[in-house]
Every structure is written in C-alpha cells, then in structure tokens.
N, C-alpha and C positions, 0 to 999 in steps of 0.2 A: 504494500500500500504506500501511497505517496506521502512525502513529508508534509504535504498540505493537510493531511488528515489529522487535524489537531484543533484544540480549542484555543483560539487566538486572543486570550486575555493577557498575553504578554508577547513581546516582540523577540523571537528567538534568533539563533544564528542564521538559519535559512532566510528568514525575512530580512535581516540586515544585509545578507549577501545580495538579495534581490534589489534592494535599494541602492547598494553600492554599484551593482552592474548597471542599473539605470543611469547613474551619473556618468559612468565610463563610456556607455554607448550613445550618450546624448548627441555627440557631435555628428553622428551619421544620419540623424533625422532630417528629412528634406524640407522642413517648413521653417518659416521665419519666427514663429512664436508658438510654443508647444506647452500645453497644460494637461498632463495626464494625472490620473488618480489611481492609486493602488489602495485596496482596502487596508493594506498594511503600509501604504505610502502613496502620497500624491506628489507629482513633480511637474516642473515647468522648465523646459530646456532653453539654454542660451549659452553656447560656448564661443560664439563669434558675434552674431548679430541678434541673438536671442538669449533670454535669461533662463537659468536653470534653477528651478525650485522643486524640492521633493517634500511631499507631505506624508508623514508617518502617522498612522492611526492605530489605536488600540482601545479596548474597553476600559482598562485600568489606567488612569491618568499618570500615576507615579511610574508604573512600568513603562509606559509609553515615553515619558520624558527621560527615563534611564536609558532606554534603547536609543533615543535621539542622541544623547551624549556619547554613548558607546559608538554609534555609527560615525559621529564626527571625529572621534579619536582614531578608529581603525580605518576609516575610509579616506582620511586626509582631507576632509572638507572643513576648511578653516572658516569660511564665511558662514556666519550663523544663519543667514537668510537662505542658504542652500537647502536646508532641511527644516521643516516646520511640523510640529505635532498638532493633531486635532483629535479629540476624543470621539470614538464611534463604537456603537453596539448595533450590529446589523440586525439583531433580533428585536430591536426597539425602533418602530417607525419614526418616533419623534427625534431620535438621535440621528437617523438618516436625513430627515428633513432639515435638521439644524446644520449638518455638514453641507448639504446641497445649497442651502441659502448662503452659507459662508463662501462656498466656491463661486456661486453666482455673483455675489457682491464683490469678491476679490478679483475674479478673472472674466466673468461674463460667459464662460464656456468651459468645456472639459474635452480633452483630446483622447485620453486613455483611461479606461477603468479596468482594473484587475481585481476580480472578486476572488480573494484568497482566503477569507475567513471560513473556518469550518471546524466541526467537532466530530468525534468518532461515534458518539451515541452509546457508549458502553463504559463500564468502569475502567479507569485508566490502568489500574494494577493488573486486571485481567488481560487487557490488550498488551501491556508490556510483557507479560509472561508468554503470550503467544508470539510476540515479535522476537523474543529471545530464542524460542524454539525454531522459528523460521530461520533465524540467523545461524543457528547451529547446524542447519542442513535438513531439518525435519520437513517432510513434504506436507503441503497444505492439508491433504486429506487425513494425515495421521495425527494432527494436532487435536488435543482434547477440547473440542469446541463447546462441550457442555459447560465449561467454566465461563466461557464468553457469553453463552446463551443466558446462564443464570444472572450474569452481570448486566443484562439488558432489561431495563424496565420501561414501562409505558411513558413515564415522565422523561427519561433520558431520550427516548425516541422522539417525543414531542420537541424537546430542545434541539435535537439533531436536525430535524426537518425545518424547524423555525430558523435555524442558523444557515444550514447548507443550501436549502432550496429557496425558502421564502426570503432569506436574507439577501441572496444574490438577485432574486427577482425584484425585491424592493429597491435595491441599489440601481439596477438598470432602469426601472420605472422612474425613479427620482431624478436620475442624472441624464436621461435621454433628452429632455427638452433643452438642456444646455449644450448639447453636442454640436460641434461645427461640422465642416465638410469632412475632415479627417477624424474618424472616431473608431477606436478599437476596443472591444470589450473581451476580456479573457476570463472565462470561468475556470478556475484551477480545479482539476478533478484527479481522481485516482483511477488506475487501470481496472480496479475492481468493479467499475461502473458497468461493464459490458452487459447487455441484455441477457447474455447466456447465464448470468448469475441470478436471474430471476426465473424460477420455474414456471410461474403463472403465465400461461399462454395468453390469457386475456390482457394482462398488464403489458406483456411484450408486444402484443398486437396494437394496443392503445398507444404505446410510446414509440413504436417502430414504424407506424404507417405514416410516411412523410406526406402523402397526398392529402390526408385528412387531419393531420395533427393540428390541434388548436390548444390554447391555454386552458380552456375549461376541461378538456380531456386529461391533461396532465394533472390538474388539481383533483379530478375525479379519481385518478389512480392513487394519488397521495392520500386522499380522504378514505378510500376503501382500505388501504393498507393500515391506516391508523385505527379504523373501526375493527378490522380483523385482529390487530395487535391487542386492542383493549379487550376483545372477546376471547382471546387466547386461541385463535384459530389460524395462526400463521401457516402451520404445516399443512393443514387440510385445505387451505385456500391457495397453496402453491407459492408462498412467499419464502424468501431465504430465512434460515433460522439463526445464522450468525452474522453479526454486523448488518442486520436486516434494515434498520432505519437508515444507516449510512449508505448502503447499496441503493435503496429506493430514492434517497435524496439526490444521489449523483445521477441516477438514471433519469429522474425527473428534471434535473438541471440541464442535462444533455438535450432532452427533448425541448425544453424551453429555449435553449440556445438556438435550436433550429428555427423555432417560431419567430424569435426576434430577428434572426438573420434574414428571414423571408419578409418580415414586416418592415424592416429597415434596410433595404438593399444598398444604401450608400454607406452603411457602417460595416466594419469587419468584426463579426461576432463569432468567436471560436472558443473551444474548450481545450485545455492542455493538462497533461499529466507529466511532471518532470521525472518521475521514477521514484524508486524507494530510496529516499534521501536520509542521511544521518541527521536525526533531530533528537531533542530531549524526549519527545513522546515515545519514540521506539528505543530509548536508551542508546542512541547512536549506533543502532544495529543495521542501518541502511547500507546499500551497496555503493553509494556514491556520495560525494561531499555536497554540502549546501551550495558551494560555489558552482559546481557542475549543474545542479538542479536549477539554479537561478539563471545560468547561461541559456538553458533551453527555453525558459519563459521569455527571456529578453529577445531571443531570436524571433519568437512569435510576435512579440510586441513590435518589433521593427519590420514587420512585413510591409512590402510596398503597397501603394494605393490600389493596384490591380490584383492584390493577393486574394487568397481564398476566404470564404466566410461560411459559417454554418458547419464547420468541420471539427473533428476531435483529433488532437495531436497527442499520441501516446508514446513516450520515450523516443524511439528511433523511427517511428512510422507516423504518417499522417493518415488518420482513420476517419471514416464516416461515423456519425453518431447512431444511437439506437443499436439495433442488432447488426446492422451492416457496417462494412469497413470499405471506404473508398479512398484510393490514392489520389493525391493532388499532384498534377503534372506542371504546376506553375514553375517557371524557370528558377525563381528565387528559392522555392522549396527544394527543388532537386539539387540546386547548386550549393546552397549554404544552410539549409535548415536541418531538421533532425536526422533525416536519412543519410547515412554515409554512402548508400548506393545511388546509382543514377536514377533508377526508378524502383518502385515497389510494386511488383506484379505477382499474380498468383496463377498457378497452372495446375492442371490435373492431367496425368498421363495414364492411360489404362494399359494393362498387360505390360508392366514396366519393370518386372523383376529380372529380366534378361533381354538379350537381343537388341533390336532397334529401340524398343521402349526404354530400356535401361540407359542406352546412349543418349536418347532424347532428354531424359531426366538430367543426366550428367551435364549435358551442354546447356540446357536451360538454367540449371542451378549455377553453372559457371558464369552465367551472365547476370547473376544477382537476383534471379527470379526464385520465389518460394514455390517449390514443387511438391505436390502430393503424389508420391509413387504408389501405385496400386497393383495388387496381385490377388489371385484367388487364394493362394496358399500363404497363410500369415507368416509362417516361419521363413519361407523363401523371400517374401517381401521384406521382412525385417533384416534378413541377411543382406539383401541388396542395398538397403539404406545404410547398414553398417559398413559395407564395402565402399560405398560412395563417400561416406564421411571419413573413412580411413585414408582416402586418397589425398585429402587436405587441400584440394585446389578449387573448392566450391565457395563462391561468395554469397550464394543464396542458400536458404534452408531446404532440406529434404525431409518430408514427413511421410510416414507410411499409413495407409488405411486399407483394410481388406476390401476387396471388391470382386464380385462376380457379375459381369454385365448381363449375363443371361437370367439373373435373378432381380426382379423389380424391387424387392425390399432391400436388397444389397445396394442397388443404385440410389434408392431414396435415403438410405442411411448415410451414404457418402455425401449426398447433396446437403443433408442436415448438418453434417460435420463441417463442410466447407462454409455453409451459411453462418454457423455459430463461430467458427474460427476467424473467417476473413470477411464475411458479409457480401462477397462478390467473387466472381471468377473472371480472369482476363483471357486465359488460354485453355482450351480443351483439346487434347490430342487423343483421338480414338484409335488406339493402336492394337488393342486386344483382338486376337483372331485365331481361329483354328482351321485346319485344312479340310476336315470333313471326310477323310478316308484314312485307312491304315496302310502305311507304305513300308517298303523295305529299304534298307541302306544301300544295298547293292543296286536295286532298281533305280533309286534316285540318282546314284552316281552315274549310272549308264545314261539316264535321260539328260543329266547335266552335261555329260560329255558330248552328247548329240547336239544340245543347244549351243554349246561353246563352239562347235564347228559351223554354226550358222543354219542348222536345220530348223525349219519353221515348226511352231507349236503343233500344228495339225499332223505333221509327218513323224513326230516322235512316237516311239512304240511304248505307250503308257501301260500296256498290259504287264510289262516286265517290272514295273515299280509299284503297282497298286496290289496289295494283298487282299483288301476287301473294302467295300463301300456299301453301307447299309442305310436303310431309311432312317433309323435312329441317329446315325452319324450325320446324315443330311440335315435332320431337324436341329441337332445341336449346333451344327455349323451355321445355319441361318439364324438361330437364336442368338449366337454370339456375334457373328460378323455383321449382320444386317440389323436385326432387332436390338442387339446390344448397343450399337452406335446410336440407333434411333432413340432408345430409352435415355441414353446419356444426354443427348441434345435436348430432348424434351424436359428432362429433370433439371438441367443446368441453364436453360434459357433465361429464367428469371434472374439468376445470378450473373450471367453473362451480360444481360441488358444493363446492369449497374456499372459495367466497365466502360471506360471512355474509348477503348479500342479492343472490342471483343473479337477473338479469333477461334475458329473451330477447324481442326484438321482431321479429316477422316483418312486414315492410312489405307489405301486401296491397292490394286494390282493391275498390271497390264492385261491380265486375263479377264478383267471386268469389261474390256472393250466388247461391243456388241457383235463384232465379227466372229467371236467364238461361240455365239448362240445362233443356231440355224432356224429356230422357231420364228417364223416371220411375224406371227402375231405378237410375240414377246418383244422382238426387236422394234416393231412398229410402235408398240405401246411405250416402251422406255425411251425411244428416240423422238417421240412427239412432244417436244418441249411446250408447245402452245397449250396442250390439253393435259399435260402431265400433272398428276396429283398424288398425294400420299396413298390414297385408296387404290389407284391404278397400279402403283408399284407393289403394294401388298397383294393385289390380284395376281400379278405375274408370279410372285413368290409362292402363293398358295397353289396356283395352277401347276407349277413345277413339282411341288411336294405331292400333289395328288397324282400326277403322272409317274412320279418316282415310286409311290406306294403301289400304283397299278402296274408297274413294270413296263411302262410305255414311253420311256425316255427317248429311245431311238425313233420310234414311230412318230412322236410329236416334235422331233427336231431339237431336243435338248442335248447338251454335251454329255457324252457317256463317261468321260473321265474327269474327276474333280468337278462334277456337275454342280454340286451344292456350293462349292467355293466360288466357281465362276458366276453363278447366279447371284450369290450373296454380294459379290463385288460389283456386279452390274447394277444390282438393286441399290446399293449404297451410293453409287455414282449418281443414279437418277434421283434418289432421295436428297442428296446434297443440293441438287438444283432446286428441288421443291423447298427445302429449308431455307436456302439463300434467298429465294423469292419471297418467302413468308417473313423473313427477318432481314429486311434491307439494311438495317443499321449494323449488322454483324457481317464479318467476312467468314464464310463457310465454304471450304474447298476440300477437294480430294487430292491426295498425293500418292504417287507410286514411287517408292524409293529405289526400285530396281531389284534385281535378283541378289538378295543379301544373304550372307552366311549366317544361318540361324539353326536352332535345333530342329525346326520343322523340316528343313531340307538337308539335314545331317551335315550342315556347314559346307554344302557343295556350291554355294552362291559365288558370284563373281566379285562382289565387293564386301567389305567388312561392315558390321553394324555401325561402327564409328563413322565410316565414310558416308553411309546412308543418312545418319543423323546430321552430319555436317551439311549434306545437300538439303536436308529438310529445313535447316536453320539459316544457312548462309551460302546457298549455292551460287554459282556464277551466273551472271545475267546474259541470257541468250542474245538480247538486243545489242549488247555491247561486244560480246566475245564470240558470237556465232557458235556457242557451245550448248549447254543444256538450258532449258527454260528454268527461270529462277524458282527453285522450290520454296525459297524463303518468301516469295511473293504469295505463293499458295498458302503457306502457313501464316503469313502476315506477322511473324514474330520479330523479324529483324528489319524488314523493309515494309513499307505500307503497301498493302495489296489493293490495286485499283479495281480488281475484279472479285466477284464472289460467285459461287456456284459452278466452278469449272474444275477440271482435273489437270493436275500438273504432274510432269514426269521427270525423273532423273535422267541424266545423260545415257546411262546404261539401258534404260528401259524405254525411253521415248524415241520414236522414230517419226520425224515430220514427213508429211506427204504433200506433194505439189503436183499441179497440172499446168502445163504450158501449151497454149493453143498456137497453131501455125508454127511449129518448131522443128520442121525437118531441114530447115536451112536458115541462113541469115541470123538476124538478131535472136529469134526464138531458139535456134540451135545453140547459140552461145549461152543464152540464159539457162538452158537445160544443163549444159556442161558445168557451168559455175555452181548451180544449185547442187548437182550430184557430187561435185568436188567437196562440198561441205557436209557430206554424209546424208543429204536429204533424198528420200525416195521420190523420183520424178517420173511422171507419166508424160512421155513425148507424144504429141498428137499431130496428125496431118490428114488432109483430105484423101491423098493418094497413099494407099496402104504400102505399096512397094517402096515408094520414096521414104516413107516413115520408117519402115523396117531397116532400110539401108542406112538411114541416119543413126538409128540405135546401134547398129553393128559398127558403124564408123567410130562412134564414141566409146564403145566397149574396147575396140582395138587400140585406139589412141590413148585412152585414159585408164583402161583396165577396170571399168565399172562392172559390177556383178549384176546378175539377173534381179537380185533383191533391191538394187538401187535404181536401175533404169528399166522402164517398161514402155511398150508402145500400145496405143489404142487409136483406131481410126476415128476421125472426127471432122464433121462439116458443120461449122457453127451456124450456118444459114439454114440448117435442117434440124427442126425441133426434135425429131425422133432420134437423130444421131447424138444430139446433146443429152437426151434422156438416157440413151444407152450407155454413154460414158459415165453419167452420174450413178447409174445402177451398178456399174462395174466398180467404181470407187467405193460405193457403200458396202458392197459385199466383200471387197478385197481388204479395205482398210478401216471402214466404219466411220471415217471422218475425213475432212480435208483441211490442211493448214494453210496452204498457199495456192492462190489462183492467179496466173498471169495471163491476161487476155491480150495476146500478141497478134492473133490472126487478123489480116487486113488486106484489102486490094485497093487499087488506085482509082477504079471506076472509069477508066479511059483506056483506049488502045494506043499505046506509045511504044515505038521500037527503041532499041538501044541508042541509036544515033540521036534521036530526039532527046532522050533522057540525058545523054552526055552533053548535048548542047546547052540544056537548061542548067545542068550542074556546073558547066564552065562559067556561065554568066553569074550564077549564085556564088561560086568560089571567088570571083573577081570583086565581090562586094555588092553586086546589083541586088536590090531588094526584090522580093517576090512580085510586088506590084509593078515594078519597072521592067521585068523580063518580057520580051516580045513573044508572047505565046502564039500570036497569029501566024508568025513565020514558021512555027513548029508544026502547024497543021495537025493537032492532036484530035482524033475522032472521039466524040462523046455521044453516046446514044442513051435513050431512055432505059433500055434493058441493062446497059452497063451501070447506069445510076442506081437502078433498083438493086442489082447484085451488090454494089458497093455498100449501100445502106443496110442491106440484109446481113452483110458480113461484118462491117465495121461497127455499126451501131446496134442493130437488133441482135447480132451474134453475141456481142459482149453482154448485152442485156439478158439474153437467154441463159448464158453461162452463169451469171451472177444469181439469177432467180433459181436455176436448177440446183446450184451447189450451196446456196445459202443454208439449208438445213444441215449439211455436212460441215460447213465452215463454223457453224454455231457450236459444234461439238468440240472444236479445237480450243485449247487454252489461250492461244494467241493467233487468231485468224488474220490473214493478210490477203488483200486483193490489189493487184496492180493492173490498171487498164493502160496499155501502151497507146499513146496518143501522138499528136504532132503540134508543133507551134502554129501550123496553118489552121488549127482549130480556133485560134484567137479571133475574137469578134471583128477585129479590124479588117479581116479578109472577107467579111460578109458585106456585099454591096448594098443589100436591102436595109435601109435605115430603120424601117418599121420593125423588121425582124430582129435587127440588132438591139433595138430598144426593148423589145419583148423579152429577149434572152437576158438582157441586163436586169430587167425587172425581176425575173426569176432568181 
C-alpha cells in the first residue's frame, strides 16, 4: 500500500519531500504565474519571472508549523515567504471553505490541487503488524487478516470515507471555481484500489461503467457499503473484509476522478499511486524512499497542457481507472514519466509453450510488451515461462495462464484474468493449432524431402506419412484451429476495443488457400467476399464434417489428406475477413509463417521457429526490398498495418502470381522476364498460341526459368470468353492474383515500317506530336480499325480488371498497372467539348 495511506494530522517525511520536489521542479513550469495547492502544501512558482510560494496544510496547527520549519531547514528555503502554512481538515466542510476563501483572496485562482490527505480506516497497530509481515516477505494471502478485520469498526470506516473520498470530493468542488486555464488535480491513491479487490459484481459494474458513470452512482455504492458494514453483512454482500473502507474509498475516488475529468475537459484530473513508500505509518517498511515517491507525483504534476486526464498512474505504469487499465501513449508519458519502457502493451499468445508461439512470446517480451503465455498443459506452460525468464534478455513481463481454446470456459477464464489484471488487451496472437491426423516421422521426412525438391503439394505421396485420420480427429482439429480462434476473438473483442491500437493475428497456413479445396460450392462460398458471413463459413465447416462422417470426402470434392487442417485454415482465413469487416477499428489479419521446424512436422521444416517469429514481428518490406511481404504489417505489432482482413505470407511460403497481357514480344516480354527474375510466378499471354509458347521457351532458355515460375495461356483481351477462360485458369491454379499488367494494345491504323520510322525520326529531332506532318505519311485509318483499337486498348483493359478483381481482392497487396501513353493526354484531343467533359470527370 502507498505511503499516502495514512492519517495526515501531521506532516511526515514523505510530505516534506513532496514539497521540496515542488520547489526544485518549479523552474520547468511553462507559465508566467503559477499557484498550485497541495492538501499537504500549496505553492506558487516564480524562479525567473514568477514567484514561488508553497502552502503546507495540516489539521494540527502546531505540527503543521513544525513541519514548515523543518522543511525550510532541510530544503534550503531561506525566504520565509517561500512556504506558508494554513490549517485544513478535509473532513470538515467549513475548514475547506475557509482555505478556499483564503486562496481566492490571496491569488484569485488555483493552478494545482493535490488531494493527498487520507487515513487507513483501521487500527494503526494492526496495520503496522501487517506491514511488518509484508516487509519480511510474507505473501498477502498468508497474513492473519483476522487481526485487521477485528480492528475495523463502523466508526473508523465512516472516518475513512469522510476523509479519503468525501474529503477529496469537497476539495475539488470548493476549488474548481477558482481554477484558471491550467489546472491539474491529482488524487493520490494506493494500488490496492483496483476493482479486482472488490468482489461485489454490482459495485464493480457501478464504478466501472464509464459510459454511464455519474456522481450519484458513486455515492450510491458508498452508501450501500456503509449500510452493509453497519448491518454486519460485508461478506454476504461481496465487499472486501480487510481494509474494506479504505478499498471502497479509493475505488470511489477513482470513479469520481473520471467524472470530473469528463465534466471539466480543460482540466487535467488524474489519480496517482507512488508505490509502497517508507513512512512512519508502515514503520518505514516501504520498498522505496519518500524522495522517490515524491518524484513520481511531481512528474505527474508537471504534465504538459496536452497531457492525459481521467487516468490512474500506478508506480511504473499509466493505468485506466475502475476495472480497466489503459496505457497513455502521450509522448511526455512515454519519454519521461513513470514507465521506463517505450510503451506499455499487453499481449496474449495461444499455444505458446513451444515452437512458433514460444518464439513469438520471447520476441514480444523482448520489446517490452507484457505477454500472457498460454498452454493446455500447466506444467509445460510454467516450464516455458521459467525458461524464458532464465534467458534474462526480456524487458517485458511473461505471465502464464492455462488455456484450452477448444474449451469455452477455459477461454472465458483467461478473458476474466486479463480483464482483472490489465483491463484491456492490445495484441492477440492465435497460434494454437493441431494437424488433425496421426502421422509418422519417416513419412513426414519423405514428404518434406519431396517438397524441398520443388514438388507441388498435390503431387506429394501423402499416403506414406499419414497413419490415420478419423472423424474425431477432424472434429478436434476444427474445434481448435477454427472455432478456437473464433472463440478467442469473440471473448477478447471487448478488451481489444479498449486498446488504442488493437491487433489480432491468426496464424494460418498456405494450405488454407482455396486451390487445395476442389469442392466448388465451398470455394465459391468462402471466396464470395461480398456475401461472406460468419454463418456461411460455419456452413462450409459443418458440411465438411458431415461429408467426412458419411465417408464422402472424395465424392464431394474435399481434400483427402489433412482435410480437416486445410478446411480449418481456409475457414479461419475467411472468418478473418468477416471479423475485420465487423470490427473496422481493429487490425485483424492472417499470417502464414512458412514451413517451420516444429514438433508437428518432426522438425522437418525449412526455417526455425525463431526465424518464423522474426518474420511475424519485423519482416522485410516487400515494397522496398522486393522480398517477402511484411509480416509485421499483418501482425501490426511493429509497423502500422494499413490493411485488415487479409492474409500475409512469409518469404518461404508466399509465392506472388502475375498476369501480363500482350507479352510475347516487346515491352510485355521484358516485363515478364523482370517479374520472373524476382521469383514471381508469371503467366505470359498472347493472342497467337504458337508465338506465346515460343516466347516462354525463349525465356526459359535464356534465363533458366522453371515451369513453376513461367507459364503460358492464350488470351485475346477483345474477346470476353477468352478473358473469362484465363480468369478461371488463374482461380483454379493459384486461387488469387497479385499483379495484373494490362500491356496488350494496337495502334488502330495501318502503318508500315517506313512510315513509323519517318515519324520516329521527326519525334527524335524534337518535333512535337502536333507538328509532325502526318498527311505526308498517308496512314490509312478505317472504322473497323478504330473499333478493334478501342476493343483492345480500352475495353480489353476494362474486361481484365473486372474479371480479375475478385482474385486480386484475395491478395494481401494487389497491384494493377495499365500501360498507357503520353498521347492519352487531353491536349491531343481536338474536340474542346470532349476535353472539357473529361476534365470535369
């Protein structure tokens, strides 16, 4: 408990430290004239152009004056006007009014109010005994709180609430009218205030509901507590049994702080807990000195004008009030306030006791993020946390919580834990997954060897590696991989919505691409983004399970090997789009980290778990390096994700696909060559099949491109059926398209090489298009040629974009390039009316 948790009828060492810090920090305040008030001190700064006056208050006049003299001696304050004493009892309304009238008459306003007065609400001897036990290392739960409970009486509870809650409330009400533009109110609290310390669900709901919180509701909670205390029904009504009045007073004060912050948006109204400070009340058993505690309060006092309001600062973190906890991202707070870390963020990673999940936890924690590592097996999870902490390179905390994503109650338990501990969630990584079949080590190794040689998925002999796949295995696979992720997102959405930058990453697989599912109905349902809903995704999953149970997988076009795994990943890919659309303020994406060495594949993967996690958190940017798409953009953990609802791939598993029209020669041919040189699979197209195949062969011979990189397909962009045929080929072969280059084009006139060379010679000499003597060139132009030109150059490009748009929308980073000409500039259009019309568009 905080050093502030005391009866301030005397000014102790901590209070003197606070006033001394005030004077030392005064020169940094950016105003010309500064009049703050601390319940244990009031001050007015002027170290250059403004005066510095500190007002010390206490209930007992003699002790207050003694404290004043002591402060002047130890603080080096020689000028008697630097510190002034005024009597104050916050439990007495008339005493508060007297002080307010005095401040109004002397200064006409107040700049800072620090509500520091407080009492513990129990017998001091009992509290001291408990403090000594805590200091000796005894855990909170093992202290004999019966002694404390006995020491709490109704009269002490009344005094505690009158001082801690109503006292602060009276001070704010009395001094608010005198406040100028710059006003900061700090309510000094103890960390014990958290709503988790109040079992009563009604009280937690009343105080934690930000949307409907009002002063009357806070008073109602306080009055109900006092009534139950008087009737001896604290336990039956869900109130805390030890330090009950103190806890309720601080929870009420926190709620009231939020109300004032909303009511007075021009003021900075916050709560602060400096930590367990060495004071007379706890027999100096605190963990830090009074000076350190005062420094924390002063940093909050010195917040800039655009700093936060309505928040709770507890020791090293900036927390939201009530049950929730919200990080403040203000630059001042990040740079120089309580938190030694750059940001305070909270993450949950499922299936994290080993493999990719373990590495994701390690790398997140290495960035200063507090991570909840989860696992089904408690022992393995705790062992994983111990292993991470032993490494000693973590700047963030790692906490374990048991979790089985296939169990709704387990998911709900974790959500409650995160809510009580942090109040929000910033990052959710759904990594937990199972393969849904029983495999053999030898078979997996053989399949991996085939994959390493470039053998496509469909051509690998999966019979050799799968020992068995049953309906029960399929159900468990879908319950974990699909419904598990879905449960997690649904359960944590309310907590993610409290984050300023919520991120959800569903770890998926390249096998989730629709090209691995032959069932046309399922592919059509999952790829129809316009009509895609959660219910339609569930319908596909249920249909698969029904067909599995009926033994009709092959007949219905479902994958025969790893069917449940493939369907689960395809389903989560589709659900990710639905969730992203449903929650536009959140970044929800899928990520395929590649074929990673894990226990599932007997460590036959191509990359390590560490490398996979690195790509997930800080992969190279494809746009800059022509390498892998930035996995970090999908995760949104390191770089801001501009997109949501898409699937991102690592370099090892992601293969971009491109189509280039009119590419058997010239510019199109060179575009194909350069795309393929960057490892992109390109479909070269041409109207003439023979010329197209010759172009492909030429590129393979000159550059060594394989069949998997370079393919040919006949295409006439002026023929709608030809365009549709190519789109169907791409859909079945790749399942999506990443790059479309519309290069096909014709000139719309009959010009031989001599005419073209003559025009080129004039253009090369600097002659502008308008000044070239086209009449002398005698270029024939017919209506039929004009129709063909527009059908190819304009309508052809238009048909391609329309036909491939659904496939491009499945890409994490779709690109369309329409090859045009500078002669498309409006200055070359003679018709002024048409030119004006196009300009208007």
